[in-house]
C-alpha positions in Angstrom: 57.7 142.4 -99.6 59.0 146.0 -99.4 61.6 146.2 -96.6 62.8 149.2 -94.6 64.6 151.0 -97.5 61.6 150.7 -99.8 59.1 151.8 -97.2 61.3 154.7 -96.2 61.4 155.9 -99.7 57.7 155.7 -100.1 57.3 157.5 -96.8 59.5 160.4 -98.0 57.6 160.6 -101.2 54.2 160.6 -99.5 55.2 163.2 -96.9 56.1 165.5 -99.8 53.0 164.7 -101.8 50.2 164.7 -99.3 51.2 166.6 -96.1 48.8 169.5 -95.7 46.1 168.0 -97.8 42.5 167.6 -96.3 40.5 164.5 -96.9 37.1 165.2 -98.4 35.9 161.6 -98.6 37.3 158.0 -98.7 36.2 155.3 -101.1 36.8 151.7 -100.0 36.4 149.2 -102.8 37.8 146.1 -101.1 36.6 145.9 -97.5 39.2 143.4 -96.3 42.0 145.9 -96.7 40.6 147.8 -93.8 41.0 145.9 -90.5 40.2 148.7 -88.0 37.4 149.7 -87.5 35.3 146.7 -88.6 32.9 148.9 -90.5 34.5 150.4 -93.6 31.7 153.1 -93.5 32.9 154.1 -90.1 36.5 154.2 -91.4 35.5 156.6 -94.2 33.4 158.7 -91.8 36.2 159.2 -89.3 38.7 160.3 -92.0 36.4 162.8 -93.7 37.6 166.3 -92.9 40.9 165.3 -91.4 44.2 166.9 -92.6 47.4 164.9 -93.2 50.0 166.5 -90.9 52.8 164.0 -91.6 53.9 160.5 -92.7 56.1 158.4 -90.4 57.6 154.9 -90.6 58.1 152.2 -88.1 59.7 149.1 -89.4 57.8 148.2 -92.5 54.7 150.2 -91.5 53.6 153.6 -92.8 51.9 155.9 -90.3 49.8 158.7 -91.6 49.2 161.4 -89.0 45.6 162.6 -89.5 44.6 164.1 -86.1 42.9 162.9 -84.1 43.7 159.6 -85.8 46.6 157.7 -87.1 46.3 155.6 -90.2 48.6 152.6 -90.0 49.3 151.0 -93.4 51.3 147.9 -94.2 52.1 147.3 -97.9 52.7 143.6 -97.5 53.7 142.0 -100.8 52.5 144.3 -103.6 50.8 147.4 -102.0 51.6 150.8 -103.4 50.4 154.4 -103.2 50.2 157.0 -106.0 48.9 160.6 -106.2 46.8 161.4 -109.2 44.3 164.0 -110.5 40.6 163.1 -110.1 40.2 162.9 -113.9 43.2 160.5 -114.4 42.2 156.9 -115.3 42.4 154.6 -112.3 44.6 151.5 -112.8 43.4 148.0 -112.0 43.5 146.7 -108.4 42.8 150.2 -107.0 41.1 149.3 -103.7 41.1 152.5 -101.6 40.9 156.1 -102.8 41.4 159.1 -100.6 39.8 162.1 -102.2 41.3 165.4 -101.2 39.6 168.8 -101.2 42.0 170.1 -103.8 40.8 167.6 -106.4 43.7 165.2 -106.1 43.5 161.6 -105.0 45.8 159.2 -103.1 45.2 155.8 -104.6 46.1 152.5 -102.9 46.7 149.6 -105.3 47.4 146.0 -104.3 47.5 143.2 -106.9 47.9 140.5 -104.2 45.4 142.1 -101.8 47.5 141.4 -98.7 48.0 144.9 -97.5 46.2 146.2 -94.4 45.0 149.5 -93.0 44.1 150.3 -89.4 42.7 153.6 -88.2 43.5 154.1 -84.5 43.6 157.0 -82.1 46.7 159.1 -82.5 48.1 158.0 -79.2 47.4 154.3 -79.8 46.9 151.5 -79.0 48.4 150.4 -82.2 47.9 147.1 -84.1 49.6 144.1 -82.4 52.3 143.7 -85.1 53.3 147.3 -84.7 53.4 147.2 -80.9 55.7 144.2 -80.9 58.4 145.6 -83.1 62.0 145.6 -82.0 64.2 148.7 -82.2 65.0 150.5 -85.4 68.4 149.7 -86.9 69.3 153.4 -86.9 68.2 153.9 -83.2 71.1 155.7 -81.5 70.5 153.6 -78.4 71.2 150.4 -80.3 74.9 149.5 -80.1 76.9 146.3 -80.2 76.1 145.5 -76.5 72.4 146.1 -77.0 72.3 143.9 -80.1 74.2 141.1 -78.5 71.8 141.2 -75.6 69.0 140.7 -78.1 70.8 137.7 -79.7 72.6 136.0 -76.8 69.6 133.8 -75.8 68.6 132.9 -79.4 70.0 129.6 -80.5 68.3 129.8 -83.9 70.4 130.7 -87.0 71.2 134.4 -87.1 69.4 134.7 -90.4 66.1 133.5 -88.9 66.6 135.8 -85.8 67.2 138.9 -87.9 64.1 138.2 -89.9 62.1 138.2 -86.7 60.6 141.8 -86.5 60.7 141.6 -82.7 64.5 141.5 -82.8 65.1 144.4 -85.2 62.4 146.2 -87.1 62.3 146.5 -90.9 64.8 143.9 -92.1 63.7 141.3 -94.7 65.3 138.6 -96.8 67.2 140.9 -99.2 68.9 143.1 -96.6 69.6 140.3 -94.1 71.5 138.3 -96.7 73.4 141.5 -97.8 74.2 142.5 -94.2 75.5 139.1 -93.2 77.7 139.0 -96.3 79.2 142.4 -95.5 79.8 141.3 -91.9 81.4 138.0 -93.0 78.9 136.0 -90.9 77.3 132.8 -92.2 73.5 132.8 -92.0 73.4 129.4 -90.2 75.6 130.7 -87.4 73.6 130.4 -84.1 72.7 133.9 -83.1 73.8 133.3 -79.5 77.3 132.4 -80.6 78.1 135.9 -82.0 80.8 137.7 -80.1 80.5 141.3 -79.1 83.0 142.2 -81.9 80.9 140.3 -84.4 77.8 142.0 -83.2 79.5 145.4 -83.7 80.5 144.3 -87.3 77.0 143.1 -88.0 75.3 146.3 -86.8 77.7 148.4 -88.8 77.0 146.2 -91.9 73.2 146.5 -91.4 73.4 150.2 -91.2 75.7 150.5 -94.2 73.5 148.3 -96.4 70.3 150.0 -95.4 71.8 153.5 -95.9 73.1 152.6 -99.3 69.7 151.0 -100.3 67.7 154.1 -99.1 70.1 156.4 -101.1 69.6 154.2 -104.2 65.8 154.3 -103.9 65.4 150.7 -102.7 65.5 147.5 -104.6 63.2 146.7 -107.5 63.9 143.0 -107.6 60.3 142.4 -108.7 57.5 145.0 -108.7 58.5 147.7 -106.2 58.1 151.3 -107.3 58.2 154.4 -105.0 55.5 157.0 -104.5 56.3 158.6 -107.8 56.2 155.3 -109.7 60.0 155.0 -110.1 62.0 151.8 -109.8 64.7 151.6 -107.1 68.4 151.1 -108.1 70.0 149.1 -105.3 69.3 145.8 -107.1 72.3 146.7 -109.2 74.5 146.7 -106.1 73.5 143.4 -104.5 76.5 141.2 -103.5 74.7 137.9 -102.9 70.9 138.2 -103.1 69.5 136.8 -106.3 73.1 136.0 -107.5 73.1 132.2 -107.2 75.9 130.7 -109.2 77.5 134.0 -110.1 81.0 134.8 -108.8 81.4 136.6 -105.5 82.4 140.2 -106.0 85.2 139.7 -103.4 86.7 136.3 -104.1 85.0 135.0 -107.3 83.6 131.9 -105.6 80.1 131.0 -106.9 77.3 132.3 -104.7 75.3 129.4 -103.2 71.6 129.4 -102.4 69.6 127.2 -99.9 66.8 127.6 -97.5 67.0 128.8 -93.9 63.8 129.4 -91.9 61.8 128.7 -95.0 63.5 131.5 -96.9 65.8 131.4 -99.9 69.3 132.3 -98.5 72.3 133.5 -100.5 75.8 133.1 -99.2 79.4 133.1 -100.3 81.0 129.9 -98.8 84.4 131.5 -98.6 83.7 135.0 -97.3 81.1 133.6 -94.9 82.7 130.5 -93.3 80.1 127.9 -92.3 79.8 127.3 -88.5 81.3 124.1 -87.1 79.0 121.1 -86.8 77.4 120.9 -83.4 78.4 118.0 -81.2 74.7 116.9 -81.0 74.3 116.8 -84.8 71.5 114.5 -86.2 74.0 111.8 -87.3 75.2 111.4 -83.7 71.7 111.4 -82.3 70.6 108.8 -84.8 73.5 106.6 -83.8 72.7 106.8 -80.1 69.0 106.0 -80.7 70.0 102.8 -82.7 72.5 101.2 -80.4 75.0 103.8 -79.1 78.7 103.5 -79.8 78.6 99.9 -81.1 76.0 100.7 -83.7 77.8 103.9 -84.7 81.1 102.0 -84.9 79.5 99.4 -87.1 77.9 102.0 -89.3 81.2 103.8 -89.7 79.4 107.2 -89.8 78.9 108.4 -86.2 80.1 107.9 -82.7 83.8 107.7 -81.7 84.6 104.6 -83.7 82.7 105.9 -86.7 84.6 109.2 -86.7 87.8 107.3 -86.5 86.7 105.1 -89.3 85.9 108.0 -91.6 89.4 109.2 -91.2 91.0 105.8 -91.6 91.8 103.5 -94.6 89.5 101.3 -96.4 86.2 101.8 -98.4 83.9 104.3 -96.6 86.3 104.3 -93.7 85.8 100.6 -93.1 89.4 100.0 -92.0 89.1 102.6 -89.3 85.7 101.3 -88.2 87.1 97.8 -87.9 89.9 98.9 -85.7 87.4 100.6 -83.4 89.9 100.6 -80.5 91.8 103.0 -78.4 94.0 104.1 -81.3 90.9 104.9 -83.4 89.3 106.8 -80.6 92.6 108.8 -80.1 92.6 109.6 -83.8 89.0 110.7 -83.7 89.6 112.8 -80.5 92.7 114.4 -82.0 90.8 115.3 -85.2 87.9 116.6 -83.2 90.3 118.7 -81.0 91.9 120.2 -84.1 88.4 120.9 -85.6 87.3 122.7 -82.4 90.5 124.7 -82.4 90.0 125.8 -86.0 86.3 126.5 -85.4 87.2 128.6 -82.4 89.6 130.7 -84.4 86.9 131.3 -87.0 84.3 132.0 -84.4 86.4 134.7 -82.7 87.4 136.3 -85.9 86.3 139.9 -86.3 85.2 140.6 -89.8 85.7 144.1 -91.3 82.9 146.0 -92.9 83.4 147.6 -96.3 83.1 151.4 -96.5 
């Protein structure tokens, strides 16, 4: 799905291409692309005679100003716009055509047919997804304090929270992975655990990555092209996304990939230290539900005796589990204490952002 940099490039292209043009008629070939109004005939009737006065962006949405209306367009997975002459052949999957009075056409193509259009009054109300968006990453009012306020009550992994468009608008899988790498934050880190300094580093990283991507024309990882049909170039600068198994550009450690919030996630295990295991991890919970400390001690995998056993001699920590006494517990508590101290140092570390 095109993210903020790709949509911003399309917006800039369209603003240069169609601003000032007057719509003569609209041809809708796939009715489900148009959500509002329900009748596509009414959609075309309202737009006829309107002049495009500007093109704006909010998150991943394009907003065409056509007073007294606003046309809200979401490209979803494969949507794209192109300006053509009326006599030019129309490519496949062209679902909506805006015919201008000067003989040119703005064509909307969508192979996957997931894109949407809503024609609403210029002053709103806007479609629900647009109304619920969080702040823009470049909003001057957004600083480290404001970002932390949006994260401090979210216990989900920071990757999942940043993908939530009600937190910040416009971020997607590519640029969340890249921003977290630049900030040195592991994507599984609970959002609420980020310090103010880490929020500052994360916000700076987000803005740096997005600005670079916009300047490069976006990322053509799959099929993205801008309003002129050109590929983006930022895919050549990606540090972690789509680089599984390749060496990290900083430390040469192989990039790892796994799933978070149902999305493929790319991370450098050295530059982005993993968060410490939570005290209520599944292994501990399973041990409690099957007999508490005794069962955990016998299993040698969870509970105080189990932890001591895992650090002690014998196969699979069996010697330590057999000991299971105060000495084993002291060993486990000492190890846990050192682990908490080390995790605390990592958790409070302020990661620099590359220029």
